[in-house]
C-alpha positions in Angstrom: 14.9 -27.8 11.3 17.6 -25.5 11.1 16.8 -22.0 12.0 16.8 -21.1 8.6 15.1 -23.9 7.2 11.7 -22.8 10.0 12.2 -19.5 9.0 11.3 -20.2 5.3 8.8 -22.4 6.8 7.2 -20.1 8.7 7.1 -17.6 5.6 6.0 -19.9 3.2 3.0 -20.8 4.9 2.3 -17.1 5.4 2.2 -16.2 1.9 0.0 -18.8 1.4 -1.9 -18.3 3.7 -1.9 -13.9 2.3 -2.5 -15.2 -1.6 -5.9 -17.3 -0.2 -7.1 -14.6 1.9 -6.3 -11.9 -0.7 -8.6 -14.6 -3.5 -11.0 -13.5 -1.2 -11.2 -10.2 0.3 -13.6 -7.2 -0.8 -11.0 -4.7 0.3 -11.4 -3.2 4.2 -13.8 0.2 3.5 -13.2 0.0 0.2 -12.6 -2.5 -3.0 -9.0 -2.6 -4.3 -7.2 -3.8 -6.7 -5.3 -7.3 -6.0 -4.5 -7.6 -9.7 -2.7 -4.7 -10.1 1.3 -4.8 -11.4 3.8 -3.3 -8.9 6.8 -3.9 -10.9 7.1 -0.4 -12.6 7.6 0.4 -8.9 10.4 -1.4 -8.3 13.6 0.8 -8.7 11.3 3.6 -7.0 10.0 1.1 -4.0 12.8 -0.9 -3.7 13.9 -1.2 -0.2 12.2 1.0 1.0 9.3 -0.2 3.6 6.4 2.7 3.6 3.4 3.3 5.7 0.4 5.2 4.0 -2.4 4.6 7.2 -3.8 7.0 8.3 -5.6 10.8 7.1 -2.8 12.0 4.4 -4.4 16.0 5.6 -2.8 14.7 9.4 0.9 14.3 10.6 2.1 11.8 11.7 5.0 10.9 14.2 6.1 8.4 11.8 8.4 9.7 9.6 8.1 7.2 6.3 4.6 7.8 4.8 3.6 9.0 1.6 1.5 11.9 2.9 3.1 13.7 0.2 2.6 11.5 -2.4 -1.2 10.6 -1.5 -1.8 14.1 -1.9 0.2 14.7 -5.4 -2.4 12.2 -6.5 -5.8 13.9 -4.9 -4.6 17.2 -6.6 -4.2 15.5 -9.7 -7.5 14.2 -9.2 -8.5 17.2 -8.5 -7.1 19.1 -11.6 -8.5 16.5 -13.8 -12.4 16.5 -12.3 -12.2 20.2 -11.8 -13.2 20.5 -8.8 -11.9 22.9 -6.3 -9.5 23.2 -3.5 -10.5 21.5 -0.2 -13.2 19.6 -2.7 -12.1 15.9 -2.1 
């Protein structure tokens, strides 16, 4: 099998594996929505691979992360729920 065809076969198999596992997955530590349409975010995120693991308030040596966005979302919910600073 040609290298490109082999990679395509491996990626297709991995995709099937992820789809199968996602169909039975309840989350890691908390459930999350697998039926979310990310299409509207595509223009913003296209070509980027960001990391959102860990505490958004703890700096990391990995510079391509989503911490500022995560904190902004937390701040937004804090205002909606009328929480005080640091209550989340």
